[in-house]
FINU-851236 format. One record per atom (N, C-alpha, C): x, y, z. Coordinates in steps of 0.1 Angstrom, whole numbers, padded with zeros to 4 digits, always signed. Layout:
<recs>
XYZ ...
</recs>
This chain:
<recs>
-1180+1026+1196 -1197+1032+1201 -1199+1042+1188 -1210+1036+1183 -1211+1049+1171 -1214+1061+1175 -1211+1071+1165 -1212+1084+1166 -1224+1089+1167 -1228+1099+1173 -1242+1105+1177 -1245+1117+1170 -1259+1114+1165 -1262+1126+1159 -1278+1129+1161 -1282+1139+1159 -1298+1143+1164 -1304+1137+1149 -1300+1141+1141 -1305+1139+1124 -1294+1137+1116 -1299+1128+1106 -1290+1124+1096 -1294+1127+1081 -1291+1134+1072 -1296+1133+1059 -1285+1128+1048 -1294+1119+1041 -1287+1113+1029 -1292+1120+1018 -1279+1122+1011 -1283+1128+0996 -1274+1119+0987 -1281+1114+0977 -1276+1106+0966 -1272+1116+0955 -1261+1112+0949 -1254+1121+0939 -1250+1113+0926 -1254+1118+0918 -1250+1114+0903 -1247+1125+0895 -1235+1127+0895 -1228+1136+0881 -1236+1151+0889 -1232+1153+0902 -1238+1165+0906 -1229+1178+0909 -1217+1175+0901 -1206+1183+0900 -1208+1199+0900 -1218+1201+0890 -1224+1217+0890 -1235+1221+0896 -1243+1214+0901 -1251+1213+0910 -1252+1213+0924 -1241+1212+0927 -1238+1213+0946 -1234+1228+0951 -1242+1234+0957 -1240+1248+0962 -1232+1244+0974 -1215+1244+0973 -1208+1246+0985 -1213+1258+1000 -1216+1268+0994 -1220+1280+1002 -1230+1274+1008 -1242+1268+1005 -1252+1263+1010 -1250+1252+1021 -1243+1242+1019 -1236+1231+1025 -1230+1237+1038 -1221+1245+1037 -1210+1251+1045 -1216+1259+1057 -1228+1267+1050 -1236+1272+1061 -1244+1265+1069 -1252+1253+1064 -1259+1248+1071 -1251+1238+1083 -1239+1235+1076 -1232+1222+1087 -1227+1232+1099 -1221+1246+1092 -1217+1257+1103 -1226+1257+1117 -1241+1258+1112 -1251+1261+1121 -1258+1251+1127 -1258+1236+1122 -1264+1229+1127 -1252+1215+1130 -1248+1217+1142 -1237+1213+1146 -1241+1195+1150 -1255+1192+1155 -1256+1180+1158 -1263+1171+1146 -1260+1175+1134 -1266+1170+1119 -1255+1165+1115 -1257+1154+1107 -1247+1147+1099 -1253+1144+1085 -1241+1148+1076 -1247+1144+1062 -1240+1131+1055 -1247+1121+1050 -1241+1113+1040 -1246+1115+1025 -1233+1116+1021 -1235+1119+1005 -1232+1103+0999 -1241+1101+0991 -1238+1088+0982 -1235+1090+0967 -1223+1087+0968 -1218+1091+0953 -1222+1079+0945 -1233+1081+0935 -1234+1068+0928 -1232+1066+0912 -1218+1061+0914 -1213+1059+0902 -1210+1072+0893 -1209+1084+0898 -1204+1098+0891 -1194+1095+0879 -1196+1101+0869 -1187+1100+0859 -1179+1115+0858 -1186+1126+0868 -1177+1138+0868 -1169+1139+0878 -1166+1153+0885 -1157+1154+0896 -1168+1155+0908 -1178+1151+0908 -1190+1151+0919 -1180+1142+0931 -1174+1134+0933 -1164+1131+0944 -1160+1139+0949 -1149+1147+0938 -1139+1156+0947 -1147+1169+0952 -1158+1172+0947 -1164+1181+0952 -1169+1179+0968 -1176+1165+0967 -1180+1159+0982 -1168+1159+0991 -1156+1156+0985 -1145+1156+0994 -1145+1170+0999 -1142+1179+0993 -1139+1193+0995 -1150+1197+1007 -1163+1191+1008 -1171+1193+1021 -1166+1185+1031 -1165+1175+1029 -1159+1164+1039 -1146+1171+1048 -1137+1174+1039 -1126+1182+1046 -1130+1195+1057 -1138+1204+1052 -1142+1212+1060 -1149+1211+1071 -1158+1200+1070 -1167+1194+1082 -1167+1179+1084 -1149+1174+1085 -1149+1160+1086 -1159+1153+1100 -1161+1159+1109 -1168+1151+1116 -1183+1148+1115 -1189+1157+1102 -1203+1160+1103 -1204+1153+1086 -1196+1152+1079 -1199+1146+1067 -1190+1133+1062 -1200+1127+1057 -1195+1112+1053 -1199+1108+1040 -1188+1102+1034 -1192+1097+1019 -1192+1082+1015 -1199+1077+1010 -1205+1063+1003 -1202+1064+0989 -1191+1056+0984 -1191+1055+0971 -1195+1043+0962 -1204+1046+0954 -1208+1030+0947 -1198+1031+0934 -1195+1019+0933 -1186+1017+0920 -1193+1020+0904 -1205+1017+0904 -1215+1019+0894 -1227+1026+0898 -1233+1031+0885 -1246+1041+0890 -1258+1029+0890 -1266+1031+0902 -1273+1021+0903 -1289+1028+0907 -1290+1041+0901 -1301+1048+0905 -1306+1054+0918 -1315+1061+0919 -1317+1071+0932 -1321+1061+0943 -1331+1047+0940 -1336+1044+0950 -1324+1033+0959 -1317+1028+0948 -1305+1021+0957 -1296+1030+0962 -1295+1041+0957 -1285+1050+0963 -1288+1054+0979 -1303+1056+0977 -1309+1062+0988 -1305+1052+0999 -1313+1040+0992 -1312+1025+1003 -1297+1024+1011 -1290+1024+1001 -1275+1019+1005 -1269+1030+1016 -1271+1045+1014 -1271+1055+1024 -1276+1051+1035 -1290+1049+1038 -1296+1047+1050 -1291+1035+1057 -1290+1025+1051 -1285+1014+1059 -1272+1014+1063 -1264+1023+1056 -1251+1026+1059 -1251+1032+1074 -1258+1045+1071 -1257+1052+1085 -1264+1045+1094 -1277+1037+1094 -1283+1030+1104 -1273+1021+1112 -1263+1015+1104 -1253+1006+1109 -1240+1013+1116 -1240+1026+1111 -1223+1033+1117 -1231+1040+1125 -1239+1046+1126 -1243+1061+1136 -1252+1057+1146 -1256+1068+1155 -1263+1067+1165 -1272+1078+1162 -1285+1080+1157 -1292+1091+1154 -1305+1089+1158 -1314+1101+1157 -1330+1099+1161 -1337+1098+1150 -1334+1108+1140 -1340+1108+1129 -1332+1105+1115 -1337+1102+1104 -1330+1097+1092 -1340+1102+1081 -1332+1106+1066 -1339+1109+1059 -1333+1111+1047 -1338+1118+1034 -1330+1120+1023 -1336+1135+1015 -1325+1137+1010 -1331+1149+1002 -1320+1151+0986 -1326+1158+0979 -1320+1161+0965 -1307+1168+0964 -1296+1166+0960 -1282+1172+0963 -1282+1190+0958 -1293+1190+0947 -1294+1205+0945 -1302+1215+0951 -1306+1208+0965 -1312+1215+0975 -1323+1226+0969 -1332+1217+0958 -1345+1220+0954 -1350+1225+0969 -1351+1217+0978 -1357+1220+0994 -1348+1220+0999 -1344+1229+1006 -1335+1234+1014 -1328+1224+1027 -1317+1226+1032 -1316+1217+1043 -1322+1220+1056 -1325+1233+1056 -1330+1240+1068 -1346+1234+1068 -1352+1234+1056 -1364+1227+1058 -1363+1213+1059 -1358+1209+1054 -1355+1192+1061 -1356+1193+1074 -1347+1199+1082 -1348+1199+1094 -1363+1203+1103 -1368+1211+1094 -1383+1214+1098 -1393+1205+1099 -1390+1195+1091 -1400+1182+1092 -1395+1174+1101 -1382+1173+1107 -1379+1164+1119 -1389+1167+1132 -1394+1182+1132 -1403+1187+1146 -1416+1176+1144 -1421+1174+1136 -1432+1166+1132 -1432+1152+1136 -1421+1145+1138 -1418+1133+1143 -1418+1133+1158 -1434+1132+1162 -1434+1131+1176 -1449+1124+1177 -1449+1118+1190 -1464+1109+1193 -1462+1099+1184 -1472+1099+1177 -1472+1085+1166 -1466+1086+1153 -1463+1098+1149 -1457+1100+1136 -1443+1094+1136 -1441+1089+1124 -1429+1083+1123 -1421+1085+1110 -1431+1093+1102 -1427+1096+1087 -1433+1111+1084 -1424+1121+1077 -1430+1130+1076 -1426+1134+1061 -1430+1141+1052 -1429+1142+1043 -1432+1155+1037 -1422+1165+1026 -1426+1177+1021 -1438+1175+1009 -1445+1184+1006 -1453+1183+0994 -1453+1196+0988 -1450+1197+0976 -1448+1208+0969 -1466+1213+0966 -1471+1220+0974 -1484+1226+0969 -1486+1240+0969 -1484+1245+0958 -1486+1258+0954 -1500+1264+0962 -1495+1272+0970 -1506+1280+0978 -1500+1295+0982 -1509+1302+0987 -1505+1315+0993 -1496+1315+1005 -1481+1318+1001 -1472+1321+1012 -1459+1312+1009 -1464+1304+0998 -1454+1293+0994 -1447+1297+0982 -1434+1293+0978 -1425+1297+0968 -1423+1282+0963 -1430+1277+0954 -1428+1265+0944 -1425+1268+0929 -1416+1267+0928 -1411+1270+0909 -1408+1257+0904 -1417+1255+0895 -1415+1246+0888 -1421+1247+0872 -1417+1243+0861 -1421+1245+0849 -1433+1238+0848 -1444+1248+0842 -1458+1247+0841 -1459+1229+0834 -1450+1225+0824 -1455+1215+0816 -1451+1202+0828 -1440+1204+0838 -1436+1193+0844 -1447+1191+0857 -1451+1205+0860 -1460+1205+0871 -1473+1198+0868 -1478+1198+0853 -1489+1192+0848 -1491+1176+0851 -1478+1174+0844 -1474+1160+0841 -1476+1153+0857 -1466+1160+0865 -1464+1155+0878 -1479+1153+0887 -1489+1165+0883 -1502+1163+0888 -1511+1151+0883 -1509+1149+0872 -1514+1138+0869 -1509+1123+0872 -1494+1123+0874 -1489+1110+0879 -1493+1108+0894 -1494+1121+0902 -1495+1120+0917 -1511+1119+0917 -1521+1121+0912 -1534+1117+0912 -1534+1101+0911 -1530+1098+0899 -1529+1082+0900 -1523+1077+0909 -1512+1078+0913 -1506+1075+0925 -1514+1075+0939 -1521+1084+0942 -1529+1083+0954 -1541+1076+0953 -1546+1075+0941 -1558+1066+0940 -1552+1049+0939 -1540+1045+0934 -1533+1034+0934 -1531+1030+0951 -1525+1041+0955 -1526+1038+0972 -1536+1037+0980 -1550+1042+0972 -1558+1045+0982 -1556+1054+0994 -1548+1064+0992 -1544+1073+1003 -1550+1087+0999 -1551+1097+1007 -1552+1110+1002 -1540+1117+1004 -1533+1115+0996 -1521+1120+0996 -1514+1128+0982 -1512+1141+0988 -1509+1153+0972 -1499+1148+0963 -1486+1146+0971 -1473+1145+0970 -1464+1133+0970 -1464+1125+0966 -1456+1112+0970 -1442+1113+0966 -1440+1122+0957 -1428+1121+0947 -1417+1133+0952 -1420+1140+0960 -1414+1151+0967 -1399+1142+0974 -1387+1150+0967 -1377+1142+0975 -1371+1146+0986 -1380+1148+0995 -1378+1155+1008 -1385+1147+1019 -1380+1137+1025 -1385+1127+1032 -1379+1125+1045 -1386+1121+1060 -1375+1123+1071 -1384+1108+1079 -1379+1101+1084 -1382+1092+1092 -1375+1089+1106 -1381+1081+1115 -1374+1080+1125 -1363+1065+1123 -1357+1065+1130 -1346+1055+1127 -1349+1041+1127 -1358+1038+1137 -1365+1026+1139 -1374+1017+1129 -1380+1028+1122 -1392+1027+1110 -1383+1027+1098 -1372+1033+1097 -1364+1031+1085 -1356+1021+1082 -1353+1014+1095 -1345+1002+1094 -1356+0989+1088 -1367+0989+1090 -1378+0982+1083 -1382+0987+1066 -1382+1001+1066 -1385+1003+1053 -1374+1002+1041 -1363+1001+1046 -1351+1002+1036 -1341+0989+1036 -1349+0979+1041 -1341+0966+1045 -1338+0960+1031 -1350+0957+1022 -1347+0954+1009 -1350+0962+0997 -1346+0955+0985 -1342+0965+0974 -1359+0970+0968 -1357+0979+0962 -1368+0983+0959 -1368+0977+0945 -1381+0978+0936 -1386+0974+0925 -1383+0984+0913 -1385+0999+0917 -1385+1009+0908 -1369+1019+0912 -1363+1021+0902 -1351+1029+0903 -1357+1045+0907 -1368+1047+0905 -1373+1061+0906 -1385+1062+0912 -1397+1053+0912 -1408+1054+0919 -1406+1047+0932 -1398+1048+0938 -1392+1038+0953 -1402+1048+0963 -1404+1058+0957 -1412+1066+0971 -1428+1061+0972 -1429+1054+0960 -1443+1051+0959 -1442+1035+0971 -1431+1028+0967 -1429+1016+0974 -1430+1018+0990 -1424+1026+0994 -1422+1033+1003 -1434+1035+1014 -1448+1041+1009 -1459+1043+1013 -1465+1028+1013 -1463+1021+1002 -1469+1008+1004 -1463+1002+1014 -1452+0999+1015 -1441+0995+1028 -1447+0997+1040 -1452+1009+1043 -1454+1015+1054 -1472+1008+1059 -1479+1010+1046 -1492+1001+1049 -1490+0989+1051 -1482+0983+1045 -1480+0966+1051 -1472+0963+1061 -1466+0972+1068 -1458+0973+1081 -1470+0974+1093 -1478+0984+1091 -1488+0989+1101 -1502+0984+1101 -1506+0982+1086 -1518+0981+1084 -1524+0996+1079 -1535+0994+1072 -1537+1010+1064 -1541+1018+1075 -1551+1017+1085 -1556+1025+1094 -1545+1031+1100 -1535+1022+1108 -1529+1026+1115 -1513+1034+1109 -1513+1031+1097 -1501+1038+1087 -1506+1052+1085 -1520+1053+1084 -1525+1069+1082 -1520+1077+1092 -1521+1070+1103 -1517+1080+1118 -1501+1081+1121 -1496+1071+1112 -1478+1071+1114 -1473+1083+1105 -1482+1088+1094 -1475+1099+1084 -1480+1112+1085 -1475+1120+1080 -1477+1136+1082 -1471+1143+1068 -1478+1148+1060 -1475+1155+1050 -1475+1170+1051 -1462+1178+1046 -1460+1191+1055 -1460+1201+1041 -1466+1207+1038 -1465+1218+1025 -1452+1226+1029 -1446+1224+1018 -1433+1233+1016 -1433+1247+1017 -1424+1253+1024 -1425+1267+1022 -1419+1273+1011 -1408+1262+1005 -1402+1268+0993 -1397+1253+0986 -1400+1255+0971 -1390+1245+0964 -1391+1248+0951 -1375+1250+0945 -1371+1257+0935 -1365+1246+0924 -1372+1245+0915 -1366+1237+0906 -1351+1241+0901 -1342+1230+0899 -1330+1239+0896 -1322+1225+0884 -1321+1232+0875 -1314+1222+0862 -1326+1209+0855 -1322+1204+0848 -1327+1190+0841 -1330+1181+0850 -1337+1172+0850 -1342+1162+0858 -1333+1148+0854 -1327+1142+0862 -1322+1128+0859 -1331+1120+0853 -1343+1122+0854 -1350+1111+0847 -1358+1113+0835 -1351+1106+0823 -1350+1107+0810 -1368+1111+0808 -1370+1116+0797 -1383+1119+0794 -1390+1106+0788 -1384+1097+0785 -1387+1084+0779 -1395+1077+0791 -1390+1078+0803 -1394+1070+0813 -1411+1075+0815 -1415+1082+0809 -1429+1085+0811 -1437+1072+0807 -1435+1069+0799 -1438+1057+0792 -1438+1044+0801 -1424+1042+0807 -1421+1029+0814 -1427+1032+0827 -1428+1043+0834 -1433+1045+0844 -1449+1038+0849 -1454+1035+0842 -1465+1030+0841 -1465+1014+0843 -1455+1008+0836 -1450+0994+0837 -1448+0992+0855 -1438+1003+0859 -1433+1003+0871 -1444+1004+0882 -1452+1013+0876 -1465+1013+0888 -1474+0999+0890 -1475+0994+0877 -1483+0979+0876 -1476+0971+0884 -1461+0969+0884 -1452+0960+0890 -1458+0966+0904 -1453+0974+0910 -1456+0978+0926 -1468+0975+0930 -1480+0977+0925 -1491+0975+0927 -1493+0960+0930 -1487+0952+0919 -1492+0938+0919 -1481+0932+0931 -1472+0937+0934 -1464+0931+0944 -1469+0934+0958 -1471+0946+0962 -1476+0950+0975 -1490+0948+0978 -1499+0946+0969 -1512+0944+0971 -1517+0931+0975 -1504+0922+0974 -1506+0908+0980 -1505+0909+0995 -1504+0923+0998 -1502+0925+1014 -1494+0914+1020 -1484+0909+1018 -1473+0902+1024 -1463+0911+1033 -1457+0901+1042 -1446+0910+1049 -1434+0908+1044 -1433+0900+1032 -1419+0899+1028 -1410+0910+1022 -1421+0923+1019 -1413+0933+1014 -1410+0945+1024 -1409+0943+1038 -1405+0951+1047 -1398+0943+1055 
</recs>
């Protein structure tokens, strides 16, 4: 019988040896006994696997590690982790989070509370507002807003932040959304929205999603995305749009 968990968090890791806070992970696992974490070691070349193993040694029933032989990018790491968990564990909710915990594990758990009634997908949004702590370099914030505005128009959805790395799904819908490989290594979040639209139809899909302004998001370290990707991302967006706007079921 698959091991039971209320929620499962998939965390892709590529050379995260120095950015993983053992204290934060240990504290969370001590307080959330019905939650599991699945780390996906995406072909790291540093001691990431050793650090992850030390977390598993202290919480063997809550921590699992999937190790990929070569670096495949965040999209495939997340997809591999979610499919592994869905095949091996019994849980209600599953999602993914960045290893450096720019969004905390506790806030990830807060997002699960929105998965009720019709809602099958909730996601964090880095909205700068009174009462929130959103710390991000101004240059990256401005570039991010330009890209986010374009993506919102491409999707034809009033969504503020598709690219925040904190997303939660019901297990059932995740089985459909992560079945097939993504086109883009980094813009797979956009593909997730397209897949939901294809799966449910646009009007119903809007009722199935909930965007949650984060209480806190603190930028930590450098992005794994190279600056030169800014030019390639427009090609990726074009390819994504071309594929999904055919509105065929083959992509879910």
